[in-house]
C-alpha positions as CSV (number, residue, x, y, z in Angstrom):
1,X,18.0,0.1,-41.4
2,X,20.9,-0.6,-39.2
3,X,23.0,2.7,-39.4
4,X,25.9,2.5,-37.2
5,X,29.2,3.8,-37.4
6,X,31.2,7.1,-36.8
7,X,33.5,9.4,-38.9
8,X,37.2,8.9,-39.3
9,X,39.1,11.5,-37.5
10,X,42.0,13.6,-39.2
11,X,44.6,11.7,-37.2
12,X,46.4,10.0,-39.9
13,X,44.5,6.5,-39.5
14,X,44.3,4.0,-42.4
15,X,41.4,4.6,-45.0
16,X,40.1,1.1,-44.1
17,X,39.9,1.0,-40.4
18,X,36.1,1.0,-40.3
19,X,36.0,-1.8,-42.7
20,X,37.9,-3.8,-40.4
21,X,35.0,-4.1,-37.9
22,X,33.6,-6.9,-40.3
23,X,36.7,-8.9,-40.4
24,X,38.4,-8.3,-37.2
25,X,41.5,-6.3,-36.5
26,X,45.1,-6.4,-35.5
27,X,47.6,-4.1,-34.1
28,X,47.8,-1.9,-37.3
29,X,44.0,-1.7,-37.7
30,X,42.5,-0.2,-34.6
31,X,40.5,2.8,-34.1
32,X,41.9,4.9,-31.6
33,X,40.2,7.4,-29.5
34,X,41.7,9.9,-26.8
35,X,44.8,7.7,-26.2
36,X,43.2,4.5,-25.8
37,X,42.6,2.0,-28.8
38,X,39.9,-0.7,-29.0
39,X,40.5,-3.4,-31.5
40,X,38.0,-3.7,-34.0
41,X,36.8,-7.1,-33.7
42,X,33.2,-8.6,-33.6
43,X,32.5,-7.6,-30.1
44,X,29.2,-6.1,-28.7
45,X,27.6,-3.2,-30.5
46,X,27.6,-0.9,-27.5
47,X,31.3,-1.0,-27.4
48,X,31.7,-0.4,-30.9
49,X,29.3,2.8,-30.6
50,X,31.6,4.1,-27.6
51,X,34.7,3.5,-29.9
52,X,33.1,5.4,-32.5
53,X,31.7,8.4,-30.4
54,X,34.8,9.0,-29.0
55,X,36.6,9.7,-32.4
56,X,34.8,12.0,-35.0
57,X,35.9,14.2,-37.7
58,X,37.1,17.7,-36.2
59,X,34.5,19.6,-38.2
60,X,31.6,17.6,-36.6
61,X,33.1,17.0,-33.2
62,X,31.1,19.9,-31.8
63,X,27.9,17.8,-32.5
64,X,28.8,14.9,-30.3
65,X,29.6,17.1,-27.3
66,X,27.1,17.6,-24.6
67,X,25.1,21.0,-25.0
68,X,22.5,20.2,-22.6
69,X,22.7,23.7,-21.2
70,X,22.3,25.5,-24.2
71,X,19.4,23.5,-25.6
72,X,17.6,23.9,-22.5
73,X,17.9,27.8,-22.5
74,X,16.8,27.4,-26.3
75,X,13.8,25.4,-25.4
76,X,12.9,27.6,-22.6
77,X,12.9,30.5,-24.7
78,X,10.4,28.5,-27.0
79,X,8.2,27.7,-24.2
80,X,8.0,31.5,-23.3
81,X,7.0,32.4,-26.7
82,X,4.8,29.5,-27.4
83,X,2.9,30.2,-24.3
84,X,2.9,33.7,-24.3
85,X,3.9,33.7,-20.4
86,X,5.3,37.6,-21.0
87,X,2.1,38.6,-22.9
88,X,-1.3,39.5,-22.0
89,X,-3.4,36.3,-21.8
90,X,-5.5,35.9,-24.9
91,X,-9.2,35.4,-23.8
92,X,-10.6,34.6,-27.2
93,X,-9.1,31.2,-27.1
94,X,-11.8,28.7,-25.8
95,X,-10.8,26.1,-23.3
96,X,-10.9,23.4,-25.8
97,X,-7.8,25.2,-27.7
98,X,-6.2,25.9,-24.5
99,X,-6.3,22.1,-23.6
100,X,-4.9,21.1,-27.2
101,X,-2.1,23.6,-27.1
102,X,-1.3,22.4,-23.6
103,X,-1.0,18.5,-24.6
104,X,1.0,19.3,-27.5
105,X,3.7,21.4,-25.2
106,X,3.6,18.6,-23.0
107,X,4.6,16.2,-25.7
108,X,7.1,18.8,-27.3
109,X,8.7,19.0,-23.8
110,X,9.1,15.2,-23.1
111,X,10.7,14.9,-26.7
112,X,12.9,17.6,-25.9
113,X,14.0,15.8,-22.6
114,X,14.6,12.7,-24.5
115,X,16.5,14.3,-27.2
116,X,19.2,15.2,-24.5
117,X,18.7,12.6,-21.8
118,X,17.2,9.2,-23.2
119,X,19.4,6.3,-23.1
120,X,21.8,5.6,-25.8
121,X,20.7,2.8,-28.6
122,X,23.2,0.7,-30.7
123,X,22.2,3.1,-33.6
124,X,24.5,6.1,-34.1
125,X,23.5,7.1,-37.4
126,X,22.9,9.9,-38.6
127,X,23.5,11.1,-34.7
128,X,22.5,9.3,-31.6
129,X,20.3,12.3,-30.8
130,X,17.9,11.0,-33.6
131,X,17.4,7.8,-32.1
132,X,16.7,9.5,-28.6
133,X,14.3,11.7,-29.9
134,X,12.6,8.3,-31.6
135,X,12.7,6.8,-28.3
136,X,10.7,9.6,-26.9
137,X,8.3,9.1,-29.8
138,X,8.0,5.6,-29.0
139,X,7.1,6.4,-25.3
140,X,4.8,9.0,-26.4
141,X,2.9,6.2,-28.5
142,X,2.7,4.1,-25.6
143,X,1.4,6.4,-23.4
144,X,-1.1,7.5,-25.8
145,X,-2.5,3.8,-26.3
146,X,-2.8,3.4,-22.7
147,X,-5.0,6.5,-22.3
148,X,-7.0,5.2,-25.2
149,X,-7.3,1.8,-23.5
150,X,-9.0,3.5,-20.6
151,X,-11.6,5.3,-22.6
152,X,-14.8,3.5,-23.8
153,X,-15.2,2.4,-27.4
154,X,-17.0,5.5,-28.7
155,X,-15.0,7.6,-26.4
156,X,-12.0,6.7,-28.3
157,X,-13.4,7.0,-31.5
158,X,-14.7,10.5,-30.9
159,X,-11.2,11.6,-29.3
160,X,-9.3,10.5,-32.3
161,X,-11.3,13.6,-34.0
162,X,-8.9,15.9,-32.3
163,X,-6.1,14.3,-34.1
164,X,-7.9,14.3,-37.4
165,X,-11.3,15.9,-38.2
166,X,-12.2,13.4,-40.5
167,X,-12.5,10.6,-37.9
168,X,-15.3,9.4,-35.9
169,X,-17.2,8.2,-38.7
170,X,-18.4,4.7,-39.5
171,X,-16.6,3.0,-42.1
172,X,-18.0,1.2,-45.2
173,X,-15.6,-1.7,-45.0
174,X,-14.7,-3.1,-48.8
175,X,-14.4,-6.9,-49.4
176,X,-12.2,-8.0,-52.0
177,X,-13.7,-11.4,-52.3
178,X,-17.3,-10.8,-53.4
179,X,-16.4,-11.4,-57.1
180,X,-13.5,-13.6,-57.7
181,X,-13.7,-13.7,-61.6
182,X,-10.7,-12.8,-63.9
183,X,-12.6,-12.5,-66.8
184,X,-16.0,-10.5,-66.6
185,X,-17.4,-10.5,-70.2
186,X,-20.5,-8.2,-69.1
187,X,-18.2,-5.3,-68.2
188,X,-16.7,-2.7,-70.6
189,X,-13.4,-3.6,-69.0
190,X,-13.3,-7.3,-69.3
191,X,-10.7,-7.7,-66.5
192,X,-11.9,-5.0,-64.2
193,X,-11.7,-7.1,-61.0
194,X,-8.0,-7.7,-61.7
195,X,-7.6,-3.9,-62.6
196,X,-9.2,-2.5,-59.6
197,X,-7.0,-4.9,-57.3
198,X,-4.0,-3.8,-59.0
199,X,-4.6,-0.1,-58.4
200,X,-5.6,-0.6,-54.9
201,X,-3.7,1.6,-52.5
202,X,-2.6,-1.8,-50.5
203,X,-0.7,-3.0,-53.7
204,X,2.2,-0.4,-53.1
205,X,2.0,-0.6,-49.4
206,X,2.8,-4.6,-49.6
207,X,5.6,-4.0,-51.7
208,X,7.1,-1.1,-50.0
209,X,6.6,-2.7,-46.6
210,X,8.2,-5.8,-47.6
211,X,11.1,-3.8,-48.7
212,X,11.5,-2.4,-45.4
213,X,11.0,-5.8,-43.4
214,X,13.8,-7.3,-45.8
215,X,16.2,-4.4,-44.7
216,X,15.3,-4.8,-41.0
217,X,15.4,-8.5,-40.8
218,X,17.9,-9.4,-43.5
219,X,17.1,-13.0,-43.7
220,X,15.0,-14.5,-46.8
221,X,13.6,-17.6,-45.1
222,X,12.3,-15.6,-42.2
223,X,11.0,-13.1,-44.6
224,X,9.0,-15.9,-46.5
225,X,7.9,-17.4,-43.3
226,X,6.3,-14.1,-42.3
227,X,4.8,-13.4,-46.0
228,X,3.0,-16.7,-46.1
229,X,1.9,-16.9,-42.5
230,X,0.5,-13.5,-42.7
231,X,-1.7,-14.5,-45.7
232,X,-3.2,-17.7,-43.5
233,X,-3.9,-15.1,-41.0
234,X,-5.8,-13.2,-43.2
235,X,-7.7,-16.1,-44.4
236,X,-8.3,-17.0,-40.7
237,X,-10.1,-13.7,-39.8
238,X,-12.3,-13.3,-42.9
239,X,-15.3,-13.9,-40.6
240,X,-14.3,-10.7,-38.6
241,X,-12.8,-8.4,-41.3
242,X,-14.6,-7.9,-44.6
243,X,-11.2,-6.2,-45.7
244,X,-9.5,-9.8,-45.2
245,X,-12.0,-11.4,-47.8
246,X,-9.8,-11.9,-50.8
247,X,-9.8,-13.9,-53.9
248,X,-7.5,-16.7,-53.9
249,X,-5.7,-15.0,-56.9
250,X,-5.4,-11.7,-55.0
251,X,-4.1,-13.5,-51.7
252,X,-1.6,-16.1,-52.9
253,X,-0.6,-14.8,-56.4
254,X,-0.8,-10.8,-56.3
255,X,0.3,-10.5,-52.7
256,X,2.6,-13.5,-52.1
257,X,4.2,-14.2,-55.5
258,X,4.0,-10.8,-56.8
259,X,4.0,-7.8,-54.4
260,X,5.6,-9.5,-51.2
261,X,8.3,-11.2,-53.7
262,X,9.3,-8.0,-55.3
263,X,9.6,-6.1,-52.0
264,X,11.7,-9.1,-50.5
265,X,13.7,-9.4,-53.6
266,X,14.2,-5.7,-53.8
267,X,15.2,-5.7,-50.2
268,X,17.6,-8.4,-50.2
269,X,19.3,-6.9,-53.0
270,X,19.5,-3.7,-51.1
271,X,20.9,-5.7,-47.9
272,X,23.5,-7.3,-50.4
273,X,24.7,-4.1,-51.6
274,X,25.3,-3.0,-48.1
275,X,26.8,-6.0,-47.0
276,X,29.3,-6.0,-50.2
277,X,30.0,-2.3,-49.9
278,X,33.4,-1.1,-48.7
279,X,33.0,1.3,-45.8
280,X,35.9,3.9,-45.9
281,X,34.7,6.7,-43.9
282,X,37.1,9.8,-44.2
283,X,35.7,12.9,-42.4
284,X,34.2,15.8,-44.1
285,X,37.4,17.8,-43.2
286,X,39.5,15.5,-45.2
287,X,37.5,15.6,-48.3
288,X,39.3,17.5,-51.0
289,X,36.4,18.7,-53.5
290,X,33.0,20.4,-52.6
291,X,31.3,17.6,-54.3
292,X,33.3,15.0,-52.0
293,X,32.4,17.1,-49.0
294,X,28.6,16.9,-50.0
295,X,28.6,13.5,-50.6
296,X,30.4,12.5,-47.5
297,X,27.5,14.9,-45.7
298,X,24.8,12.7,-47.4
299,X,26.7,9.8,-46.6
300,X,26.0,10.3,-42.7
301,X,22.5,9.2,-43.6
302,X,23.6,5.8,-44.7
303,X,25.1,3.1,-42.9
304,X,28.7,2.9,-41.8
305,X,28.7,-0.5,-41.2
306,X,26.4,-3.4,-42.1
307,X,25.7,-6.5,-40.0
308,X,24.5,-9.8,-41.2
309,X,21.6,-11.1,-39.1
310,X,22.3,-14.7,-38.6
311,X,19.2,-15.6,-36.8
312,X,20.3,-19.4,-36.7
313,X,16.5,-20.6,-36.2
314,X,17.7,-24.1,-36.4
315,X,20.4,-24.3,-34.2
316,X,18.2,-25.6,-31.3
317,X,14.6,-25.9,-30.2
318,X,15.0,-23.0,-27.9
319,X,16.6,-20.6,-30.5
320,X,13.8,-21.7,-33.0
321,X,11.1,-20.7,-30.4
322,X,13.1,-17.2,-29.8
323,X,13.0,-16.4,-33.4
324,X,9.3,-17.7,-33.6
325,X,8.4,-15.2,-30.8
326,X,10.0,-12.4,-32.8
327,X,8.1,-13.3,-35.9
328,X,4.9,-13.4,-34.0
329,X,5.5,-10.0,-32.5
330,X,5.9,-8.8,-36.3
331,X,2.6,-10.5,-37.2
332,X,0.8,-9.3,-34.6
333,X,1.5,-5.8,-35.3
334,X,0.9,-6.2,-39.2
335,X,-2.7,-7.8,-38.1
336,X,-3.3,-5.4,-35.2
337,X,-2.9,-2.4,-38.0
338,X,-6.2,-3.5,-39.8
339,X,-8.3,-4.4,-36.5
340,X,-7.4,-0.9,-35.3
341,X,-8.4,0.5,-38.6
342,X,-11.8,-1.4,-38.5
343,X,-12.6,-0.9,-34.5
344,X,-11.6,2.8,-34.4
345,X,-13.0,3.8,-37.9
346,X,-9.9,4.9,-39.5
347,X,-9.9,4.7,-43.3
348,X,-7.2,3.4,-45.1
349,X,-6.0,6.7,-46.7
350,X,-6.3,8.6,-43.3
351,X,-2.4,9.9,-42.3
352,X,-2.9,8.4,-38.7
353,X,-2.6,5.0,-40.4
354,X,0.5,6.1,-42.1
355,X,1.9,7.9,-38.9
356,X,1.5,4.8,-37.1
357,X,3.4,2.7,-39.7
358,X,6.2,5.3,-39.9
359,X,6.4,5.2,-35.9
360,X,6.6,1.4,-36.2
361,X,9.0,1.3,-38.8
362,X,11.5,3.8,-36.7
363,X,11.1,1.8,-33.4
364,X,11.6,-1.7,-35.5
365,X,15.0,-0.8,-36.9
366,X,16.7,-0.4,-33.4
367,X,14.5,-3.0,-31.7
368,X,15.2,-5.9,-34.2
369,X,18.9,-5.0,-33.9
370,X,18.5,-5.2,-30.0
371,X,16.9,-8.6,-30.1
372,X,19.3,-9.9,-32.6
373,X,22.0,-9.0,-30.2
374,X,20.3,-10.2,-27.2
375,X,19.9,-13.7,-29.2
376,X,23.5,-13.4,-30.1
377,X,24.6,-13.1,-26.3
378,X,22.4,-16.1,-24.9
379,X,18.9,-15.0,-25.5
380,X,16.2,-15.6,-22.7
381,X,19.1,-18.0,-21.3
382,X,21.6,-15.5,-20.9
383,X,22.1,-12.7,-18.4
384,X,21.8,-9.7,-21.0
385,X,18.5,-8.1,-20.7
386,X,16.4,-6.6,-23.5
387,X,17.1,-3.4,-25.1
388,X,15.1,-0.4,-24.5
389,X,13.5,-0.3,-28.1
390,X,13.0,-4.1,-28.0
391,X,11.1,-3.6,-24.7
392,X,9.0,-0.7,-26.1
393,X,8.1,-2.6,-29.2
394,X,6.9,-5.3,-27.3
395,X,5.0,-3.3,-24.8
396,X,3.4,-1.2,-27.8
397,X,2.2,-4.4,-29.5
398,X,0.7,-5.6,-26.1
399,X,-1.3,-2.5,-25.8
400,X,-2.6,-2.5,-29.5
401,X,-3.8,-6.0,-29.0
402,X,-5.4,-5.0,-25.7
403,X,-7.3,-2.1,-27.6
404,X,-8.6,-4.5,-30.2
405,X,-9.8,-6.9,-27.5
406,X,-11.4,-4.4,-25.4
407,X,-13.4,-2.4,-28.0
408,X,-13.7,-5.5,-30.3
409,X,-15.8,-6.8,-28.1
410,X,-19.4,-7.4,-29.5
411,X,-18.3,-6.3,-33.0
412,X,-17.6,-9.5,-34.3
413,X,-20.5,-11.6,-33.8
414,X,-19.7,-14.3,-36.6
415,X,-18.3,-17.7,-35.0
416,X,-14.8,-18.9,-35.7
417,X,-15.4,-21.4,-38.6
418,X,-14.7,-24.9,-37.8
419,X,-11.9,-25.3,-40.7
420,X,-9.8,-22.4,-39.3
421,X,-9.9,-24.1,-35.5
422,X,-8.8,-27.4,-37.2
423,X,-6.1,-25.6,-39.3
424,X,-4.5,-24.0,-36.2
425,X,-4.9,-26.7,-33.9
426,X,-2.9,-29.0,-36.3
427,X,-0.2,-26.4,-36.9
428,X,0.1,-25.9,-33.0
429,X,-0.1,-29.8,-32.5
430,X,2.4,-30.3,-35.1
431,X,5.0,-27.8,-34.0
432,X,4.7,-28.9,-30.3
433,X,5.5,-32.7,-31.6
434,X,8.1,-31.2,-33.8
435,X,9.8,-29.4,-30.6
436,X,9.6,-32.3,-28.5
437,X,11.1,-34.6,-31.0
438,X,13.7,-32.2,-31.8
439,X,14.5,-31.8,-28.1
440,X,14.5,-35.6,-27.3
441,X,16.7,-36.5,-30.1
442,X,19.4,-33.5,-29.0
443,X,19.0,-34.9,-25.4
444,X,19.8,-38.3,-26.7
445,X,22.7,-37.4,-28.8
446,X,24.1,-35.5,-25.8
447,X,23.6,-38.5,-23.4
448,X,25.7,-40.8,-25.9
449,X,28.4,-38.2,-26.3
450,X,28.8,-38.1,-22.7
451,X,28.8,-41.8,-22.0
452,X,30.8,-42.7,-25.2
453,X,34.2,-43.9,-24.1
454,X,37.1,-42.0,-25.3
455,X,38.8,-44.4,-27.8
456,X,42.2,-42.4,-27.8
457,X,42.4,-42.8,-24.1
458,X,41.8,-46.7,-24.5
459,X,44.5,-46.9,-27.1
460,X,47.1,-45.3,-24.8
461,X,46.1,-47.3,-21.8
């Protein structure tokens, strides 16, 4: 969720000041900070964030001031306590326990550093430090994947047992397409196949996942493109992963038309709610009753400003490719999750799968915001560089793909079915022809516009 904004200070500004971000501002609607004002027009998000952070409520102003020395001393005290630096050495701990404690301490120190010193993002709710902490988590995950990539396949599987003791055991992959009958008269439950599929753990995951994607992407055609394309990706990898072997009614009815549709519908309802909401953020100190103060405090965890994501994929061939690239990264993250689970022997209900999804969700929120702003500023043909979260998201997806390629070698002996090769060859060829035709038509229209004589000039002459 894009959560950006700040609190309105107690300096007598109009209540609707923050609302004017969305519609522009004039001399009467400006968010002043430290004597200098900035018109609330649609400028780059980084400038908005700086305007916000310069002016906060007096009650919470201390949270936005640097406390690096205090936090450093507090962190040092924690390290002294956790490491037992001032105590006698514990001889009962085995070297493996010392190693684990040391690794977790290294991660904790690094996350503490990021909490204070990581680069700022375009998100500031509930607090910029939260997103700096997420930045650190993303770097830790990237380095963890890098370490895993340099192990052997069996070594990586056994290494994961350090994170969860139930891992390191080969999985019995479930195939959902062995019996595609809707009605099974020989069983006590005549609709047992449908019943078992409806109450599978992936049903709730599908719905919640697409609700989260809708809040991040905020564009219904883009969401439906991802939903349908993912189902085709599943059908294309059936020969590799039994988990992808689904019945037609499971794949295109239960998944696309029910779970995905409901998740997208609920997500877009949420997007429209926040988009139509009036954002008047009066500071906590200006709230009159205890209820209003508590409500305002909880409101810190909701957006203070909501941006519409106008991807404008049909503005031109190059913009189409830029939006398509974002979609391909999202699809690769989805598909790689299933391959990682299969290759590294992680059961669907293992907490590591949930941790991965949670980390990806936290990374994707600012990453998609940064990529959208990157496109609005000119994209890959412009001069602005990708944001830190966007770069981390791309790097992590590449690392996950490399792990799947390296450790998956020899695990998928079945050849690619001819119909899969033909299908994707036709799709790629059609896409190339479509883009070439589109580019030629734009070039021709531009050339005709340049060569077309100016009728008004002729009449004057």
